N, C-alpha and C positions, 0 to 999 in steps of 0.2 A: 934761358935767361930767367931772372928772378920774376916773381909774381908782380912786383911793382913795375918793372920795365914792361912786362906783358900788358899790364893795365894801361900804361902810358901809350903803348903802341896802338892798342885798340881804340883808346880815347882819341888819339890823333887822327885815326882813319875816319872815325865818326865826325869829328869836328871839322876837318879840312876837306873831306871828300863827300861823305854821305849827306852832309848838310849844305852842299853847294847852293841848293835852291833858296834856303833862308838867308844865306850870306849874300847871294845876289840881290834878294829883295831888300836887305838892309842897305846895300850899296845904292840901290835905286832910290831909297827913301832919304838917305843922308844927303846933306848939303855938300857941295864940292869942297868946302873948307873943313870938312870933318873926316878926311881920309884916315887920320890916325884912329878915330873912333871906329871906322869901318874895319881897319886892320886889327883892332882889339877884339872884335866879335868872335872870330874863330878861336882866339886864345881863351876868351871867356867860356866858350863851349867846351874847350879842352879841359879847363879846370873843373867845370861841372861834371863832365863825363868821368874824370878821374875819381871824383868823390862817389859818384853813383856806382861805377864798376868796382870800386874798392869794397863796397858793401856786399858784393857777391864773390869775394876773393877766397872762397873755401876750396881746398884741393880738388874735390870731386865735382865742384859746381862751376868754377870759373871758366874753364874752356868750353864745356857744353853750352853754358849760358851765352857766352860771347859769340860762339860760332853760330848758334841758332839765331841770335839777334842779328848777326851780320847777314845771314841768308835772307831773312824776312825783310830786313831794312833795305836790302838791295832792290827788292820788288817795289817797296814804297818810294824809294829813290827814283826808280824808273817812272812810276806814275806821276811823281812830282815834276820830273824833268819834261816828260812828254805831254802831260795833260794838265799840269798845274793843280793836281789833286792835293787837297789838304786832309790828312787823316785825323780829323777831330772825332769826337764820340759818335756823331751822326754817321760819318763815313765808315767807321768801324762797325757800327750797328748794321749798316748796309752790307758790308763784307760778310759778316756772320750770317746774314739772312739771304745771301746770294746762293742760288743752286748751282750744281755742277755745270749745267748747260750755259748759264750766264758767265760763269768763271772761264769756261773754255773759250768764249768769244773774245777774251782779252789776250789769248795766247797767240803769239806771232813770232817770226824770226827775230825781229828787233827786241822783243821782250826777253827771248831766250838768250840772245847775245849779251844784253845788258846784265841779266842774271848771272851769266857765266863770268863776265869780266869783273863785276863789282860784288858778286856774292860767292860763287863757287870757288874761284881762284884764291881770293883772300882767305876763305874758310879753309881751303886745303893748306895754305901757308900757315895759318894759325894752328891747324891740327898737327903740323910737323914740328912745331915748337915744343921743346921740353921745358916745362916750368919747374925750376929748381925749388926744392923744399928748403926752408930756412932751418938752420941747425937747431934753433930753439924756438919755442912759442913766443918768448919775449921779443926775439929779433923779428919774427914775422909780424907781430902786432905793432911793434914800434916802427917798422918800415912802412906799414900801411897807414898808420896814424901820421907819420911824417909826411907822406904824400898828400893826405887829406888836409893837414895843417897848411902846407905850402899852397895847396889849391885854394883854400879859404882865404889866405892872405893875398893870393893873386886876384881873387874875385873882389876883395875889399879894395885893393889898389886900383883896379879898373873902375870900380864904382866911384872912387874918389876923383879919378881923373876925368871920367866921362859921364858922370851922373846925369847932367842936363841933357846930353844927347840920348842916352838910353831912356830917360823919363819922357822926353819929347816923342821919340819914335815909338816907344812902347805904348804910351797913353793914346796916341792917335791910331795905332795899328795893333790892337790887342790880339789879333789873329796870329801874329808872328810866333807866339809860343806854341800854337797848334801845328806850325810848320816844322818844328824841330823833330828830327828823326833820331830816335824812335819814340815819339810821343804816342804812337799807336799802341805800344806795349802797355802804357798806363791806361789808355782808353779801353784796351781789350780786357784788362783786369777789372776795370770799372763795369764793363758790359757783363762780364761773367758774374760779378758780385750782385749786380742788379737783377739779372735774369735767372740765375741758378742758385745763388747762396742766400738771397733775401727771403724772409718769410712772405708767403703769398698773401695778397690782400683779400679780404672778404668780398665775394661777388656782389655787385649792386645791380639789381634789376631796375630797368627804367621802362616807362610807358606801359605799365600794367593796366592803365585805364584807356589804352588806345582803342579807338573805334573808327570804322570805315564809314564815311558819309554815304548814305543811299543816293543813287543816281536816278534821274527821272526815267530813263529808258529800261532800267532794270537789268542791264547787261553787266557781267563781271568785267573787271579791268585786266588788261594784259599789257604790262609796262616792261620795256627792255631798258636796262641801264648798262651803258658801255663805259667801263673805266679804262681810259687810255693810258699809255705808257710813254713818257718822255716827249710829249707833244708840246711845243711852245706856241703861244698865241701869235707871235710875229710872223709865222710862216703860214698863216691861214688867210686865204683870199677874203673870207668873211670879215677879217679884221684889218683889211686894207693892204694886204701883201700884193706886190706887183704881179706875181705869178698866179695862175689859176690852179691852185692846189686843191680846189673843191669842185671839180667839174662834174662829179657824179651826183652830188646832192644840191647843186645850185638851183635846180628847179623844183625842189621839194619844200620850199617855203620854211626853211629852218630859221630859228631865232638864235642868233649868236651873241652871247654876252661879251662885250668888247673889253672890259677891264676887270680881269679876274686874277688874283694873286693866290699862290699855293701856300699850303701849310708848311711845307719843307722843300728841300731840293733833292730828295731821294725817296724812293718808293717806301722804304722801311719806316719812314717818318710820315710822309704825306698820306698814304692810304689809311692807316689806322687813325690818323688825326682827323681826316676829313669825314670819316664815318662816325666819329665820336661827337659828343655834345660839348667838348672843350674847344676853346679858341686856340689859335696858334700861340698866343701869349702865355697861356696857362696849361698847354698840353703836357701830359705826362703819360708815357707809354704804359707803365705798369697799371695805372689807374684805368686807362682806356681799355686795356685788355681784360679788365675784371669788372666790366659793366656792359650793359646792353648797348648796341650801336643802332644806327638809324634803321638798318634792315631788320634787326631783331624787333624793334618797336612796331614796324609795319607788320611783321609777322604776328605780333600779339593781337592785331585786329582781325586775324583770320586769313590773312593773305599767305598763299603758298610761296615759299622762297627757294631760289636756286642760285648758286654761284658756280659759274663755269669758268675755269682758269686755263689760260694759254700763256701765262707769264710767270710761271715758277712759284706761285704761292699767293694765298689770299691775305697774308699778314694777320691772320687771326679773325678776319671779319666773319667768316662762315663757320665759326666754332659751334654755333647752336642750330644750324640748319644744313640742308643738303649742299654738298660741295662736290663738284665733278672736275677732275683733272684731265686735261687733254692728253691722250696717249699717242706719242709720236710714232709708235710702231703700228698703229692701227690705220694709218693713211699714208701710204708710200708716195702718193701723188703730191700731197700738200705738205709733207713733212720730210725733213732731212737734217742730219747732224743734230738730232735730239731737239729740234725746234720746228714749229709748224707755222705756216702762213695763217693769218687770222681767218681766212675763208673756211678753215676747218671747223669753225664754230657754227656756221650757218645751219647745217642739218640738225644741230642740237636744239635749236629753237623749236623746230617742228616736233622733235621727239618729246620735249618737255610739255608742249601744249597738248599733244595727243595723250600723254601719260597722266595728266592731271585735269581736274575740272575746277571751275570757280576762279576767283581772283588770283592772279599770279604776278610776281615780280622776279624777272630773270636778269641776273647780272652777268655780263661777260667781261672778264679781265683779259684784255688783249695784249699782244706783244708790241703792237704799235710801232714806235720809232726807237726801240731799244738799241743802243749803240754798244761798242763802236762798230759792230758788224751790221751797219744799216742796210747794206746790200742784200742781206739774208732775210729781210723783213718783207720783201715783195718779189713776186715772180718776174722773170725777165720780160714777160709780155706787158708788165705794168711799169716798166722803166720809161717814164715820160720825159725826164730831164737827163740829158746826156752831154758829155761823158760822166759816168758816175764812178765811185770809188769802190772797186771790187776787192777790198782787203780790210783786215781789222786794224793794222797799224796805220791809222788814218793820217798820221803825221807825214807819211810819204806821198799823200795825195795833195793836190792843190786845193786851196780854199773853195774854189768854184766846184770842183768835183765832190767835195764833202757836202756842200750845200745842195748840189743836184741829187745826191744820194738820199740825203735827209728829206728833201722835198718829195722824192718818190715815195718815201714811207708815209708822208702826210696824205698824199694823193691816194695811196693804196688803202689807208684807213678810211678815207672818204668813200672809196669804192665799196668797202665792206659795209659801212653804214648805209649806203644806198641799197645794197642787197637786203639788209635787215629790214629796212623800211618797206621794201617791196614785199617781203614775206609778211610783215605785220598787216599790210593792206589786205591780204587775203583772208584775214580773220575779223574784218570789221563787221561782218554780219553776226558774229558770235560774241565779240568783245568790243569794249572801248579801248583802243590801242594808242600807245604813245611811246616815245623813245627819248632818252636823255644820254648825252655823251659829255664826259669831262675827263681831263687829263690830270695825272698826279703831280707832275712837275715839268719844267722845261728842260732846255739843253743848250750848252755852249758849243758853237761850231767853229771856234778859233778866234772869236772876238776877244781882244785884249789878251791873246795868248792862252785862253782857257778852252778846254775841250770837255765834253761829257757833262756830268752834273755832280751834285754832292758838295759843292762849295758851301762853307758855313754861311748861314742865311744872312748874317749881318754884313757880309761883304759880297754876297752872291750877286751877279749881274741880273738885270731884269729878264734876260732871256731864259734864265733858269727858274724864275719865280712867277712868271706870267703864263697862264694856261688857257686853252680854249674850253668853252662850255657851251654846248649846243643843245637846243630843244626842238624836237619834232612833235608838234601838237596839232593833229588834224582837227577839223571843225567839230567832228562828233565828240572827241574827247574834251575839247575846250568848252563845248556846250554843256556837257554832263558835269564838268568840274567847275562851271561858272568862271572860266578864265577869260579875261579880256586880252586877246592876242596883241592888239594894237598897243595896249598899255605896256605889255611885256617888251615889245619891240622898242618902245620909247625908253623904257627902263634900261634895256640892254645897251643902248647907245651911249648913255651918259652917266651911268651909276658905277661907282667903284665897289666891286664885290670881291669875295675871297672864298676860300674853302670853309671859312667860318660860317658862311651861309648855307653850305651844302647839306649838312645834317638836317636842318630845319626845312629847307626847300624840298628835299627828297620826300620827306614825310608829308609835307603839304601838297606836293605834286601828285602823290598817289591818292590824296583825298582822305588822309588819316588825321584825326584830331587826338591830342593828348596834352596833358599839362606840362609834359617835358619838352614840348616844342615852343621855341621862342618866336612868336608871330612877327616880331620886328625884324628877325633875320631870315624869315621865309619870304623869298621874292615873289612867290605865288600869291601870298596874302596881300601884297600891295596891289595886285591886279585882279582881285575877285570881283565879280559882278554880284551885288547883293540881290 
């Protein structure tokens, strides 16, 4: 067939098949009296795709480009159908920064079947088509221009007929353009341009004036920071959940911040954002990665820093200090399939304490509740809520099974925190010890048809943006840091907090002073005993 017909065929496949999720969403948003408007939406997409694909209609480029795009788009089609995932810039950023182990967890028979039917088979069909060359360059150009002109006229006609409908639906649901497949291609180019083709920013040191406040008993501090993965506040007993998902720490007198919102809905955004001195409203990744973060500033005061990772990467937080990656091959009992239960981190606390002297801040980046293979995040002996979902294609499990499995991950994290606290208690003669736990973002477990996380923040449900934040502050540490625990408990119950507070609070929690800390955002500062 001619190149123009080939382009029309591919455009029709994208418009009428690979964009079914956005067409369904338009149908749901439109009024019952606007079915002609709904029917026009795939035609509008068809015209748009004809124009876009015509720009790539060079003999050696057209087929490789469209086949590659079809293969990748079938995977994003699967994610949109099964999990309601939207591939905006944030999700693309998350994909680029996902390691092999995380990517493997999404592989299942359902995904393979989907990829085969909607990606491989259409691609084989396209590869078997012979695109006829035009006899002359003029004929080739005029044919392509003719298709573009007809498409532009078609778009104008649809705009004239249904402008009010598109304006109304688009104005109130601006995320729809992010749902269009393959929007990921544009966002991927944007990510590559920002991260690999842009001139690097000059590095900005912060907290050069950082000083550690002296404590009355003269002991050094030993603080453990646990950065959770995918834990949502709603499933914590501390936050009013009906199930006891915190049975192991319930008698440790932890302080639980009740109302904490995240900086993003994915690790690639939330982790670097929460450690930066920028708020969610003005966060910029390139800027954050080229300046000191909260841990760097604490390090400037003379504190020894360590980041120990069991979740596939520190997202650039530990670029200036010691970073240890858990090796799955080093512990056959606690590791399998290139992933480890978070218990594997426990011996590393003792190793770090014994290897160093003086003030220490040790951060553990845990696997926590990373999905969709929630069942791989805890040993079978820790399966408290049954039946659970023992598969990665969670859409084949009941909602209750998914919740049971997820709750098991929360309870297992609680178990790990309890063991860390138990270890820290053994060092109270030598150190002033404390622990802080906070999650990067939440998770959808089927509410409103959404699964996993990464939904654009403006439309993300509360379950993806509300996170747990726990503090274990024993009497000795509270006394030395002049912290009023009762004040903190009161603040925890009724104050709206966010990751915006984390940078300043972590620095204040350790007892470090610097001009780069905003005291109004440091929740410790509100409860200091003068």
